C-alpha positions as protocol buffer text, in pm:
chain_id: "A"
residue {
  index: 1
  type: MET
  ca { x: 0 y: 0 z: 0 }
}
residue {
  index: 2
  type: THR
  ca { x: 142 y: 340 z: -99 }
}
residue {
  index: 3
  type: ARG
  ca { x: 253 y: 560 z: 191 }
}
residue {
  index: 4
  type: ARG
  ca { x: 78 y: 891 z: 249 }
}
residue {
  index: 5
  type: PHE
  ca { x: 381 y: 1114 z: 282 }
}
residue {
  index: 6
  type: VAL
  ca { x: 331 y: 1448 z: 455 }
}
residue {
  index: 7
  type: ASN
  ca { x: 374 y: 1644 z: 133 }
}
residue {
  index: 8
  type: LEU
  ca { x: 87 y: 1447 z: -26 }
}
residue {
  index: 9
  type: LEU
  ca { x: -174 y: 1511 z: 243 }
}
residue {
  index: 10
  type: GLN
  ca { x: -492 y: 1691 z: 137 }
}
residue {
  index: 11
  type: ASP
  ca { x: -759 y: 1876 z: 329 }
}
residue {
  index: 12
  type: GLY
  ca { x: -1051 y: 1652 z: 424 }
}
residue {
  index: 13
  type: GLU
  ca { x: -892 y: 1312 z: 366 }
}
residue {
  index: 14
  type: THR
  ca { x: -925 y: 1031 z: 617 }
}
residue {
  index: 15
  type: LEU
  ca { x: -588 y: 898 z: 720 }
}
residue {
  index: 16
  type: GLU
  ca { x: -431 y: 589 z: 872 }
}
residue {
  index: 17
  type: GLU
  ca { x: -52 y: 603 z: 848 }
}
residue {
  index: 18
  type: VAL
  ca { x: 276 y: 559 z: 1038 }
}
residue {
  index: 19
  type: TYR
  ca { x: 494 y: 861 z: 1108 }
}
residue {
  index: 20
  type: LEU
  ca { x: 794 y: 944 z: 1323 }
}
residue {
  index: 21
  type: LEU
  ca { x: 701 y: 1121 z: 1644 }
}
residue {
  index: 22
  type: ALA
  ca { x: 929 y: 1426 z: 1645 }
}
residue {
  index: 23
  type: ASP
  ca { x: 771 y: 1594 z: 1949 }
}
residue {
  index: 24
  type: ARG
  ca { x: 478 y: 1556 z: 2188 }
}
residue {
  index: 25
  type: GLN
  ca { x: 324 y: 1792 z: 2442 }
}
residue {
  index: 26
  type: LEU
  ca { x: 21 y: 1767 z: 2667 }
}
residue {
  index: 27
  type: ARG
  ca { x: -161 y: 2099 z: 2679 }
}
residue {
  index: 28
  type: ALA
  ca { x: -474 y: 2234 z: 2843 }
}
residue {
  index: 29
  type: ASN
  ca { x: -752 y: 2416 z: 2662 }
}
residue {
  index: 30
  type: ARG
  ca { x: -957 y: 2704 z: 2802 }
}
residue {
  index: 31
  type: ASN
  ca { x: -1181 y: 2464 z: 2992 }
}
residue {
  index: 32
  type: GLY
  ca { x: -886 y: 2290 z: 3155 }
}
residue {
  index: 33
  type: ASP
  ca { x: -924 y: 1973 z: 2948 }
}
residue {
  index: 34
  type: THR
  ca { x: -595 y: 1826 z: 2829 }
}
residue {
  index: 35
  type: TYR
  ca { x: -512 y: 1741 z: 2471 }
}
residue {
  index: 36
  type: LEU
  ca { x: -208 y: 1599 z: 2294 }
}
residue {
  index: 37
  type: LEU
  ca { x: -15 y: 1810 z: 2044 }
}
residue {
  index: 38
  type: THR
  ca { x: 233 y: 1614 z: 1834 }
}
residue {
  index: 39
  type: GLN
  ca { x: 474 y: 1687 z: 1554 }
}
residue {
  index: 40
  type: LEU
  ca { x: 468 y: 1404 z: 1301 }
}
residue {
  index: 41
  type: ARG
  ca { x: 747 y: 1369 z: 1049 }
}
residue {
  index: 42
  type: ASP
  ca { x: 859 y: 1177 z: 748 }
}
residue {
  index: 43
  type: ARG
  ca { x: 1130 y: 1249 z: 494 }
}
residue {
  index: 44
  type: THR
  ca { x: 909 y: 1495 z: 304 }
}
residue {
  index: 45
  type: GLY
  ca { x: 812 y: 1724 z: 590 }
}
residue {
  index: 46
  type: GLN
  ca { x: 634 y: 1767 z: 922 }
}
residue {
  index: 47
  type: VAL
  ca { x: 271 y: 1811 z: 1023 }
}
residue {
  index: 48
  type: SER
  ca { x: 95 y: 1878 z: 1355 }
}
residue {
  index: 49
  type: GLY
  ca { x: -135 y: 1612 z: 1497 }
}
residue {
  index: 50
  type: LEU
  ca { x: -390 y: 1679 z: 1773 }
}
residue {
  index: 51
  type: LEU
  ca { x: -578 y: 1433 z: 1992 }
}
residue {
  index: 52
  type: TRP
  ca { x: -851 y: 1582 z: 2209 }
}
residue {
  index: 53
  type: ASN
  ca { x: -949 y: 1483 z: 2563 }
}
residue {
  index: 54
  type: VAL
  ca { x: -653 y: 1266 z: 2647 }
}
residue {
  index: 55
  type: GLY
  ca { x: -457 y: 1227 z: 2971 }
}
residue {
  index: 56
  type: ASP
  ca { x: -90 y: 1162 z: 3037 }
}
residue {
  index: 57
  type: GLN
  ca { x: -149 y: 798 z: 3134 }
}
residue {
  index: 58
  type: GLN
  ca { x: -288 y: 724 z: 2788 }
}
residue {
  index: 59
  type: VAL
  ca { x: 12 y: 859 z: 2596 }
}
residue {
  index: 60
  type: SER
  ca { x: 302 y: 849 z: 2845 }
}
residue {
  index: 61
  type: HIS
  ca { x: 452 y: 548 z: 2663 }
}
residue {
  index: 62
  type: LEU
  ca { x: 499 y: 752 z: 2344 }
}
residue {
  index: 63
  type: ARG
  ca { x: 841 y: 915 z: 2317 }
}
residue {
  index: 64
  type: PRO
  ca { x: 1001 y: 1143 z: 2056 }
}
residue {
  index: 65
  type: GLY
  ca { x: 1184 y: 921 z: 1811 }
}
residue {
  index: 66
  type: ASP
  ca { x: 916 y: 649 z: 1821 }
}
residue {
  index: 67
  type: TYR
  ca { x: 722 y: 536 z: 1519 }
}
residue {
  index: 68
  type: VAL
  ca { x: 350 y: 595 z: 1574 }
}
residue {
  index: 69
  type: LYS
  ca { x: 43 y: 479 z: 1387 }
}
residue {
  index: 70
  type: VAL
  ca { x: -203 y: 764 z: 1345 }
}
residue {
  index: 71
  type: ARG
  ca { x: -571 y: 756 z: 1257 }
}
residue {
  index: 72
  type: GLY
  ca { x: -766 y: 1072 z: 1190 }
}
residue {
  index: 73
  type: LYS
  ca { x: -867 y: 1337 z: 941 }
}
residue {
  index: 74
  type: VAL
  ca { x: -659 y: 1602 z: 768 }
}
residue {
  index: 75
  type: GLN
  ca { x: -788 y: 1953 z: 823 }
}
residue {
  index: 76
  type: LEU
  ca { x: -686 y: 2295 z: 697 }
}
residue {
  index: 77
  type: PHE
  ca { x: -660 y: 2539 z: 988 }
}
residue {
  index: 78
  type: GLN
  ca { x: -539 y: 2899 z: 951 }
}
residue {
  index: 79
  type: GLY
  ca { x: -361 y: 2811 z: 628 }
}
residue {
  index: 80
  type: ASN
  ca { x: -183 y: 2502 z: 764 }
}
residue {
  index: 81
  type: LEU
  ca { x: -274 y: 2137 z: 728 }
}
residue {
  index: 82
  type: GLN
  ca { x: -302 y: 1943 z: 1051 }
}
residue {
  index: 83
  type: ILE
  ca { x: -427 y: 1600 z: 1151 }
}
residue {
  index: 84
  type: ILE
  ca { x: -717 y: 1575 z: 1397 }
}
residue {
  index: 85
  type: MET
  ca { x: -641 y: 1233 z: 1539 }
}
residue {
  index: 86
  type: THR
  ca { x: -891 y: 984 z: 1671 }
}
residue {
  index: 87
  type: ARG
  ca { x: -615 y: 745 z: 1776 }
}
residue {
  index: 88
  type: ILE
  ca { x: -237 y: 730 z: 1809 }
}
residue {
  index: 89
  type: ASP
  ca { x: -48 y: 412 z: 1895 }
}
residue {
  index: 90
  type: ALA
  ca { x: 311 y: 297 z: 1910 }
}
residue {
  index: 91
  type: ALA
  ca { x: 414 y: 121 z: 1591 }
}
residue {
  index: 92
  type: GLY
  ca { x: 689 y: -137 z: 1562 }
}
residue {
  index: 93
  type: ALA
  ca { x: 975 y: -84 z: 1321 }
}
residue {
  index: 94
  type: ASP
  ca { x: 906 y: -409 z: 1137 }
}
residue {
  index: 95
  type: ASN
  ca { x: 846 y: -361 z: 765 }
}
residue {
  index: 96
  type: LEU
  ca { x: 937 y: 8 z: 794 }
}
residue {
  index: 97
  type: SER
  ca { x: 1226 y: 174 z: 614 }
}
residue {
  index: 98
  type: ALA
  ca { x: 1413 y: 442 z: 808 }
}
residue {
  index: 99
  type: ASP
  ca { x: 1475 y: 617 z: 476 }
}
residue {
  index: 100
  type: ASP
  ca { x: 1103 y: 701 z: 462 }
}
residue {
  index: 101
  type: PHE
  ca { x: 1123 y: 902 z: 785 }
}
residue {
  index: 102
  type: ILE
  ca { x: 1460 y: 1079 z: 806 }
}
residue {
  index: 103
  type: PRO
  ca { x: 1533 y: 1358 z: 557 }
}
residue {
  index: 104
  type: GLN
  ca { x: 1852 y: 1296 z: 361 }
}
residue {
  index: 105
  type: THR
  ca { x: 2079 y: 1523 z: 164 }
}
residue {
  index: 106
  type: SER
  ca { x: 2024 y: 1512 z: -210 }
}
residue {
  index: 107
  type: GLY
  ca { x: 2401 y: 1536 z: -265 }
}
residue {
  index: 108
  type: ASP
  ca { x: 2679 y: 1280 z: -273 }
}
residue {
  index: 109
  type: THR
  ca { x: 2813 y: 1288 z: 83 }
}
residue {
  index: 110
  type: GLU
  ca { x: 3149 y: 1129 z: 4 }
}
residue {
  index: 111
  type: ARG
  ca { x: 3205 y: 1363 z: -289 }
}
residue {
  index: 112
  type: GLN
  ca { x: 3113 y: 1661 z: -72 }
}
residue {
  index: 113
  type: LEU
  ca { x: 3346 y: 1545 z: 203 }
}
residue {
  index: 114
  type: GLY
  ca { x: 3630 y: 1498 z: -45 }
}
residue {
  index: 115
  type: ARG
  ca { x: 3577 y: 1843 z: -195 }
}
residue {
  index: 116
  type: LEU
  ca { x: 3566 y: 2009 z: 149 }
}
residue {
  index: 117
  type: LYS
  ca { x: 3888 y: 1836 z: 248 }
}
residue {
  index: 118
  type: GLU
  ca { x: 4048 y: 1946 z: -81 }
}
residue {
  index: 119
  type: ILE
  ca { x: 3958 y: 2311 z: -16 }
}
residue {
  index: 120
  type: LEU
  ca { x: 4066 y: 2318 z: 347 }
}
residue {
  index: 121
  type: LEU
  ca { x: 4393 y: 2133 z: 299 }
}
residue {
  index: 122
  type: SER
  ca { x: 4485 y: 2380 z: 23 }
}
residue {
  index: 123
  type: ILE
  ca { x: 4495 y: 2663 z: 278 }
}
residue {
  index: 124
  type: LYS
  ca { x: 4831 y: 2835 z: 241 }
}
residue {
  index: 125
  type: ASP
  ca { x: 4884 y: 2923 z: 607 }
}
residue {
  index: 126
  type: PRO
  ca { x: 5082 y: 2627 z: 752 }
}
residue {
  index: 127
  type: ASP
  ca { x: 4933 y: 2655 z: 1103 }
}
residue {
  index: 128
  type: LEU
  ca { x: 4575 y: 2663 z: 978 }
}
residue {
  index: 129
  type: ARG
  ca { x: 4640 y: 2385 z: 727 }
}
residue {
  index: 130
  type: ALA
  ca { x: 4787 y: 2166 z: 1002 }
}
residue {
  index: 131
  type: LEU
  ca { x: 4487 y: 2245 z: 1223 }
}
residue {
  index: 132
  type: MET
  ca { x: 4244 y: 2140 z: 950 }
}
residue {
  index: 133
  type: GLY
  ca { x: 4443 y: 1818 z: 908 }
}
residue {
  index: 134
  type: ALA
  ca { x: 4406 y: 1743 z: 1279 }
}
residue {
  index: 135
  type: PHE
  ca { x: 4027 y: 1767 z: 1247 }
}
residue {
  index: 136
  type: PHE
  ca { x: 4015 y: 1544 z: 939 }
}
residue {
  index: 137
  type: ASP
  ca { x: 4232 y: 1287 z: 1117 }
}
residue {
  index: 138
  type: ASP
  ca { x: 3960 y: 1247 z: 1381 }
}
residue {
  index: 139
  type: PRO
  ca { x: 3716 y: 975 z: 1261 }
}
residue {
  index: 140
  type: GLU
  ca { x: 3446 y: 1082 z: 1511 }
}
residue {
  index: 141
  type: ILE
  ca { x: 3437 y: 1432 z: 1362 }
}
residue {
  index: 142
  type: VAL
  ca { x: 3445 y: 1309 z: 1003 }
}
residue {
  index: 143
  type: ASP
  ca { x: 3161 y: 1062 z: 1069 }
}
residue {
  index: 144
  type: GLY
  ca { x: 2965 y: 1336 z: 1246 }
}
residue {
  index: 145
  type: LEU
  ca { x: 3001 y: 1556 z: 939 }
}
residue {
  index: 146
  type: ARG
  ca { x: 2857 y: 1277 z: 724 }
}
residue {
  index: 147
  type: GLN
  ca { x: 2548 y: 1242 z: 943 }
}
residue {
  index: 148
  type: ALA
  ca { x: 2467 y: 1564 z: 1126 }
}
residue {
  index: 149
  type: PRO
  ca { x: 2200 y: 1809 z: 1017 }
}
residue {
  index: 150
  type: ALA
  ca { x: 2272 y: 2181 z: 1042 }
}
residue {
  index: 151
  type: GLY
  ca { x: 1944 y: 2236 z: 1225 }
}
residue {
  index: 152
  type: VAL
  ca { x: 1652 y: 2054 z: 1383 }
}
residue {
  index: 153
  type: ARG
  ca { x: 1368 y: 2216 z: 1188 }
}
residue {
  index: 154
  type: LEU
  ca { x: 1492 y: 2509 z: 982 }
}
residue {
  index: 155
  type: HIS
  ca { x: 1788 y: 2518 z: 746 }
}
residue {
  index: 156
  type: HIS
  ca { x: 1960 y: 2199 z: 623 }
}
residue {
  index: 157
  type: ALA
  ca { x: 1749 y: 1985 z: 860 }
}
residue {
  index: 158
  type: TYR
  ca { x: 1845 y: 1650 z: 711 }
}
residue {
  index: 159
  type: HIS
  ca { x: 2123 y: 1394 z: 741 }
}
residue {
  index: 160
  type: GLY
  ca { x: 2437 y: 1538 z: 584 }
}
residue {
  index: 161
  type: GLY
  ca { x: 2292 y: 1889 z: 604 }
}
residue {
  index: 162
  type: LEU
  ca { x: 2583 y: 2025 z: 810 }
}
residue {
  index: 163
  type: LEU
  ca { x: 2837 y: 1902 z: 555 }
}
residue {
  index: 164
  type: GLU
  ca { x: 2633 y: 2048 z: 267 }
}
residue {
  index: 165
  type: HIS
  ca { x: 2607 y: 2382 z: 449 }
}
residue {
  index: 166
  type: VAL
  ca { x: 2978 y: 2400 z: 529 }
}
residue {
  index: 167
  type: LEU
  ca { x: 3081 y: 2306 z: 176 }
}
residue {
  index: 168
  type: THR
  ca { x: 2850 y: 2570 z: 25 }
}
residue {
  index: 169
  type: LEU
  ca { x: 3008 y: 2834 z: 249 }
}
residue {
  index: 170
  type: ALA
  ca { x: 3358 y: 2716 z: 157 }
}
residue {
  index: 171
  type: GLU
  ca { x: 3280 y: 2732 z: -215 }
}
residue {
  index: 172
  type: GLY
  ca { x: 3133 y: 3079 z: -162 }
}
residue {
  index: 173
  type: ALA
  ca { x: 3444 y: 3198 z: 21 }
}
residue {
  index: 174
  type: VAL
  ca { x: 3665 y: 3071 z: -262 }
}
residue {
  index: 175
  type: ARG
  ca { x: 3457 y: 3264 z: -517 }
}
residue {
  index: 176
  type: LEU
  ca { x: 3458 y: 3586 z: -311 }
}
residue {
  index: 177
  type: SER
  ca { x: 3829 y: 3591 z: -240 }
}
residue {
  index: 178
  type: ASP
  ca { x: 3914 y: 3793 z: -553 }
}
residue {
  index: 179
  type: LEU
  ca { x: 3658 y: 4061 z: -467 }
}
residue {
  index: 180
  type: TYR
  ca { x: 3797 y: 4140 z: -122 }
}
residue {
  index: 181
  type: PRO
  ca { x: 4172 y: 4073 z: -146 }
}
residue {
  index: 182
  type: LYS
  ca { x: 4249 y: 4234 z: 192 }
}
residue {
  index: 183
  type: VAL
  ca { x: 4037 y: 3977 z: 377 }
}
residue {
  index: 184
  type: ASP
  ca { x: 4234 y: 3676 z: 505 }
}
residue {
  index: 185
  type: TYR
  ca { x: 4048 y: 3395 z: 333 }
}
residue {
  index: 186
  type: ASP
  ca { x: 4261 y: 3129 z: 498 }
}
residue {
  index: 187
  type: LEU
  ca { x: 4104 y: 3244 z: 824 }
}
residue {
  index: 188
  type: VAL
  ca { x: 3759 y: 3265 z: 665 }
}
residue {
  index: 189
  type: LEU
  ca { x: 3784 y: 2909 z: 534 }
}
residue {
  index: 190
  type: ALA
  ca { x: 3897 y: 2779 z: 873 }
}
residue {
  index: 191
  type: GLY
  ca { x: 3607 y: 2968 z: 1030 }
}
residue {
  index: 192
  type: VAL
  ca { x: 3365 y: 2820 z: 776 }
}
residue {
  index: 193
  type: PHE
  ca { x: 3469 y: 2472 z: 887 }
}
residue {
  index: 194
  type: LEU
  ca { x: 3461 y: 2555 z: 1259 }
}
residue {
  index: 195
  type: HIS
  ca { x: 3157 y: 2780 z: 1296 }
}
residue {
  index: 196
  type: ASP
  ca { x: 2891 y: 2507 z: 1332 }
}
residue {
  index: 197
  type: LEU
  ca { x: 3114 y: 2209 z: 1410 }
}
residue {
  index: 198
  type: GLY
  ca { x: 2980 y: 2192 z: 1766 }
}
residue {
  index: 199
  type: LYS
  ca { x: 2645 y: 2079 z: 1619 }
}
residue {
  index: 200
  type: ILE
  ca { x: 2798 y: 1732 z: 1583 }
}
residue {
  index: 201
  type: ARG
  ca { x: 2757 y: 1712 z: 1962 }
}
residue {
  index: 202
  type: GLU
  ca { x: 2479 y: 1963 z: 2014 }
}
residue {
  index: 203
  type: LEU
  ca { x: 2228 y: 1762 z: 1812 }
}
residue {
  index: 204
  type: GLY
  ca { x: 2109 y: 1404 z: 1823 }
}
residue {
  index: 205
  type: TYR
  ca { x: 2034 y: 1263 z: 1479 }
}
residue {
  index: 206
  type: ASP
  ca { x: 2002 y: 884 z: 1494 }
}
residue {
  index: 207
  type: THR
  ca { x: 1625 y: 856 z: 1443 }
}
residue {
  index: 208
  type: THR
  ca { x: 1487 y: 1204 z: 1493 }
}
residue {
  index: 209
  type: PHE
  ca { x: 1659 y: 1540 z: 1523 }
}
residue {
  index: 210
  type: ILE
  ca { x: 1671 y: 1664 z: 1883 }
}
residue {
  index: 211
  type: TYR
  ca { x: 1899 y: 1866 z: 2108 }
}
residue {
  index: 212
  type: THR
  ca { x: 2119 y: 1657 z: 2334 }
}
residue {
  index: 213
  type: ASP
  ca { x: 2142 y: 1742 z: 2704 }
}
residue {
  index: 214
  type: GLU
  ca { x: 2488 y: 1887 z: 2639 }
}
residue {
  index: 215
  type: GLY
  ca { x: 2348 y: 2082 z: 2347 }
}
residue {
  index: 216
  type: GLN
  ca { x: 2070 y: 2231 z: 2558 }
}
residue {
  index: 217
  type: LEU
  ca { x: 2300 y: 2325 z: 2846 }
}
residue {
  index: 218
  type: ILE
  ca { x: 2610 y: 2444 z: 2658 }
}
residue {
  index: 219
  type: GLY
  ca { x: 2532 y: 2502 z: 2289 }
}
residue {
  index: 220
  type: HIS
  ca { x: 2733 y: 2462 z: 1972 }
}
residue {
  index: 221
  type: LEU
  ca { x: 2923 y: 2791 z: 1997 }
}
residue {
  index: 222
  type: VAL
  ca { x: 3093 y: 2699 z: 2323 }
}
residue {
  index: 223
  type: MET
  ca { x: 3129 y: 2339 z: 2212 }
}
residue {
  index: 224
  type: GLY
  ca { x: 3300 y: 2458 z: 1894 }
}
residue {
  index: 225
  type: VAL
  ca { x: 3552 y: 2662 z: 2093 }
}
residue {
  index: 226
  type: GLU
  ca { x: 3621 y: 2359 z: 2313 }
}
residue {
  index: 227
  type: MET
  ca { x: 3675 y: 2138 z: 2007 }
}
residue {
  index: 228
  type: LEU
  ca { x: 3905 y: 2400 z: 1856 }
}
residue {
  index: 229
  type: SER
  ca { x: 4114 y: 2425 z: 2174 }
}
residue {
  index: 230
  type: ASP
  ca { x: 4149 y: 2047 z: 2183 }
}
residue {
  index: 231
  type: LYS
  ca { x: 4268 y: 2029 z: 1821 }
}
residue {
  index: 232
  type: ILE
  ca { x: 4508 y: 2321 z: 1870 }
}
residue {
  index: 233
  type: ARG
  ca { x: 4683 y: 2107 z: 2132 }
}
residue {
  index: 234
  type: VAL
  ca { x: 4692 y: 1815 z: 1888 }
}
residue {
  index: 235
  type: THR
  ca { x: 4830 y: 2041 z: 1615 }
}
residue {
  index: 236
  type: GLU
  ca { x: 5109 y: 2163 z: 1845 }
}
residue {
  index: 237
  type: GLN
  ca { x: 5206 y: 1803 z: 1916 }
}
residue {
  index: 238
  type: VAL
  ca { x: 5216 y: 1721 z: 1544 }
}
residue {
  index: 239
  type: THR
  ca { x: 5406 y: 2033 z: 1432 }
}
residue {
  index: 240
  type: GLY
  ca { x: 5630 y: 2059 z: 1736 }
}
residue {
  index: 241
  type: ARG
  ca { x: 5569 y: 2434 z: 1764 }
}
residue {
  index: 242
  type: PRO
  ca { x: 5325 y: 2657 z: 1953 }
}
residue {
  index: 243
  type: PHE
  ca { x: 5011 y: 2759 z: 1771 }
}
residue {
  index: 244
  type: PRO
  ca { x: 5011 y: 3142 z: 1733 }
}
residue {
  index: 245
  type: SER
  ca { x: 4800 y: 3290 z: 2013 }
}
residue {
  index: 246
  type: GLU
  ca { x: 4647 y: 3570 z: 1805 }
}
residue {
  index: 247
  type: LYS
  ca { x: 4551 y: 3326 z: 1533 }
}
residue {
  index: 248
  type: ALA
  ca { x: 4378 y: 3105 z: 1790 }
}
residue {
  index: 249
  type: MET
  ca { x: 4198 y: 3409 z: 1930 }
}
residue {
  index: 250
  type: ARG
  ca { x: 4078 y: 3513 z: 1584 }
}
residue {
  index: 251
  type: LEU
  ca { x: 3945 y: 3162 z: 1517 }
}
residue {
  index: 252
  type: LYS
  ca { x: 3756 y: 3158 z: 1848 }
}
residue {
  index: 253
  type: HIS
  ca { x: 3610 y: 3498 z: 1762 }
}
residue {
  index: 254
  type: LEU
  ca { x: 3487 y: 3362 z: 1429 }
}
residue {
  index: 255
  type: ILE
  ca { x: 3295 y: 3089 z: 1610 }
}
residue {
  index: 256
  type: LEU
  ca { x: 3154 y: 3312 z: 1884 }
}
residue {
  index: 257
  type: SER
  ca { x: 3044 y: 3595 z: 1655 }
}
residue {
  index: 258
  type: HIS
  ca { x: 2909 y: 3415 z: 1349 }
}
residue {
  index: 259
  type: HIS
  ca { x: 2541 y: 3457 z: 1445 }
}
residue {
  index: 260
  type: GLY
  ca { x: 2601 y: 3827 z: 1391 }
}
residue {
  index: 261
  type: SER
  ca { x: 2406 y: 3989 z: 1675 }
}
residue {
  index: 262
  type: TYR
  ca { x: 2326 y: 3942 z: 2041 }
}
residue {
  index: 263
  type: GLU
  ca { x: 1957 y: 3877 z: 1971 }
}
residue {
  index: 264
  type: PHE
  ca { x: 2047 y: 3572 z: 1761 }
}
residue {
  index: 265
  type: GLY
  ca { x: 2275 y: 3421 z: 2025 }
}
residue {
  index: 266
  type: SER
  ca { x: 2619 y: 3561 z: 1947 }
}
residue {
  index: 267
  type: PRO
  ca { x: 2805 y: 3643 z: 2270 }
}
residue {
  index: 268
  type: LYS
  ca { x: 3024 y: 3874 z: 2060 }
}
residue {
  index: 269
  type: LEU
  ca { x: 2952 y: 4090 z: 1757 }
}
residue {
  index: 270
  type: PRO
  ca { x: 3174 y: 4040 z: 1449 }
}
residue {
  index: 271
  type: MET
  ca { x: 3480 y: 4262 z: 1497 }
}
residue {
  index: 272
  type: THR
  ca { x: 3712 y: 4154 z: 1216 }
}
residue {
  index: 273
  type: PRO
  ca { x: 3667 y: 4159 z: 837 }
}
residue {
  index: 274
  type: GLU
  ca { x: 3685 y: 3780 z: 838 }
}
residue {
  index: 275
  type: ALA
  ca { x: 3413 y: 3754 z: 1104 }
}
residue {
  index: 276
  type: ILE
  ca { x: 3167 y: 3978 z: 918 }
}
residue {
  index: 277
  type: ALA
  ca { x: 3235 y: 3792 z: 592 }
}
residue {
  index: 278
  type: LEU
  ca { x: 3168 y: 3458 z: 764 }
}
residue {
  index: 279
  type: HIS
  ca { x: 2848 y: 3588 z: 925 }
}
residue {
  index: 280
  type: HIS
  ca { x: 2698 y: 3701 z: 595 }
}
residue {
  index: 281
  type: LEU
  ca { x: 2806 y: 3388 z: 408 }
}
residue {
  index: 282
  type: ASP
  ca { x: 2645 y: 3177 z: 681 }
}
residue {
  index: 283
  type: ASN
  ca { x: 2325 y: 3383 z: 690 }
}
residue {
  index: 284
  type: LEU
  ca { x: 2288 y: 3383 z: 311 }
}
residue {
  index: 285
  type: ASP
  ca { x: 2309 y: 3006 z: 282 }
}
residue {
  index: 286
  type: ALA
  ca { x: 2095 y: 2935 z: 590 }
}
residue {
  index: 287
  type: LYS
  ca { x: 1812 y: 3168 z: 490 }
}
residue {
  index: 288
  type: THR
  ca { x: 1811 y: 3067 z: 123 }
}
residue {
  index: 289
  type: ASN
  ca { x: 1803 y: 2697 z: 214 }
}
residue {
  index: 290
  type: GLU
  ca { x: 1526 y: 2762 z: 467 }
}
residue {
  index: 291
  type: PHE
  ca { x: 1310 y: 2940 z: 207 }
}
residue {
  index: 292
  type: LEU
  ca { x: 1360 y: 2663 z: -48 }
}
residue {
  index: 293
  type: SER
  ca { x: 1288 y: 2389 z: 206 }
}
residue {
  index: 294
  type: LEU
  ca { x: 967 y: 2555 z: 327 }
}
residue {
  index: 295
  type: ILE
  ca { x: 844 y: 2595 z: -31 }
}
residue {
  index: 296
  type: GLU
  ca { x: 935 y: 2240 z: -133 }
}
residue {
  index: 297
  type: SER
  ca { x: 783 y: 2080 z: 179 }
}
residue {
  index: 298
  type: ASP
  ca { x: 460 y: 2282 z: 172 }
}
residue {
  index: 299
  type: PRO
  ca { x: 177 y: 2026 z: 142 }
}
residue {
  index: 300
  type: ASN
  ca { x: -62 y: 2286 z: -1 }
}
residue {
  index: 301
  type: ALA
  ca { x: 38 y: 2213 z: -360 }
}
residue {
  index: 302
  type: GLY
  ca { x: -249 y: 2406 z: -517 }
}
residue {
  index: 303
  type: SER
  ca { x: -162 y: 2738 z: -357 }
}
residue {
  index: 304
  type: SER
  ca { x: 75 y: 3001 z: -495 }
}
residue {
  index: 305
  type: TRP
  ca { x: 173 y: 3087 z: -137 }
}
residue {
  index: 306
  type: THR
  ca { x: 295 y: 2890 z: 162 }
}
residue {
  index: 307
  type: PRO
  ca { x: 111 y: 2930 z: 493 }
}
residue {
  index: 308
  type: TYR
  ca { x: 219 y: 3214 z: 720 }
}
residue {
  index: 309
  type: HIS
  ca { x: 539 y: 3126 z: 906 }
}
residue {
  index: 310
  type: ALA
  ca { x: 539 y: 3295 z: 1244 }
}
residue {
  index: 311
  type: SER
  ca { x: 916 y: 3258 z: 1287 }
}
residue {
  index: 312
  type: MET
  ca { x: 973 y: 3469 z: 975 }
}
residue {
  index: 313
  type: GLN
  ca { x: 658 y: 3684 z: 1001 }
}
residue {
  index: 314
  type: ARG
  ca { x: 566 y: 3622 z: 637 }
}
residue {
  index: 315
  type: LYS
  ca { x: 429 y: 3387 z: 376 }
}
residue {
  index: 316
  type: LEU
  ca { x: 652 y: 3274 z: 89 }
}
residue {
  index: 317
  type: PHE
  ca { x: 552 y: 3313 z: -274 }
}
residue {
  index: 318
  type: LYS
  ca { x: 584 y: 2992 z: -479 }
}
residue {
  index: 319
  type: GLY
  ca { x: 465 y: 3138 z: -807 }
}
residue {
  index: 320
  type: SER
  ca { x: 143 y: 3108 z: -1001 }
}
residue {
  index: 321
  type: GLY
  ca { x: 92 y: 2756 z: -1132 }
}
residue {
  index: 322
  type: SER
  ca { x: 408 y: 2628 z: -963 }
}
residue {
  index: 323
  type: ASP
  ca { x: 411 y: 2275 z: -827 }
}
residue {
  index: 324
  type: TRP
  ca { x: 702 y: 2246 z: -586 }
}
residue {
  index: 325
  type: SER
  ca { x: 581 y: 1917 z: -443 }
}
residue {
  index: 326
  type: THR
  ca { x: 717 y: 1709 z: -732 }
}
C-alpha cells in the first residue's frame, strides 16, 4: 500500500498512516481539558497532529523518536494542514524503512566530504592547514560531518545537512576571495569549517533530530571553541611548535560571533573583516536553504503561497501555477 507522505496530504482526507514522532506535548484548553499536540514527520516534511481529551497515562509510553500509527482526518486550519487524530499508537519498526522518515541530503556525501577536504587542505597558512588536518584525522568528527543536520527544523534539517552547508560556504568563500583581497580567506575558510562544528555534539540525529542534554546546556558555539582548543593542542604536538596565540583568538572569535548579533545568540559581535564575511556567508546560505525547504515541503500544492510562518513573520511566494511538491 502506498505511503501517504506528509507532502501528499490533502484537506478533508481520512488517514491511517505511520509517522515518526518528532515531538509531543500535553496541553490544556480554556476549559482545563488536556489534549495531545504532536509533531509528526517523514522524509518529506512535518505536520501537527492533535488528539482531544486525552490524559498523560494514555500517551506516556509515546516518546520522541518512536514510530507511531495515526488515525484521523486532515484539516486545513489557519492556512496550515493538521491531523485531527482519533487514535495514536506505538508502531513497531518491522516492515518500515528508516529512509522514509529521516530527511537525507540530495548530494553525494562522500564527494562533498572529499571536496571540502580538498579546499581546506589547500589553505596556504601552515598553522591553519595543520589544524584542519588534525580535524580530518579524527574519525568521530568526520563521521559526524557525514550524518549531522545543520538544524533541527529550519535550514539543512536533514542527514548530511551540516556538511552540505559548510561546503557551500567554503565554495562561496573561494569565489569571493578575488573581490575582497584584503580579507584573510585562509582564516575565513577555517572559520567556515569551525563555525557550526559543535552541532555534531549539540544535536542528536540517529532517528529524529533533537537537542542533546549537552546541546541544551552548553550550545554549539561553546562546544565549537572547546573542540578548537582540543585540536590546537593536537596540532602543536604534530608540528612541534606553539600555535600562534592571536591566530587562535581570531578563530575563536569567528565561532563566537558568526550569528552576527546578540539577539540571535552571538556572545560577541563580528569585529574583524573575516568575522563579518563569515556571518553574511552563513546567513545567506541558511536563509536561502530555509526558504527553499519551506516551499518544497509545503503540502498545499495548489496554492501560490505557503502558509504564514510565524518565525519569519511572512508567507513565501511559490509562483502562479508552480508545483514544488514534485
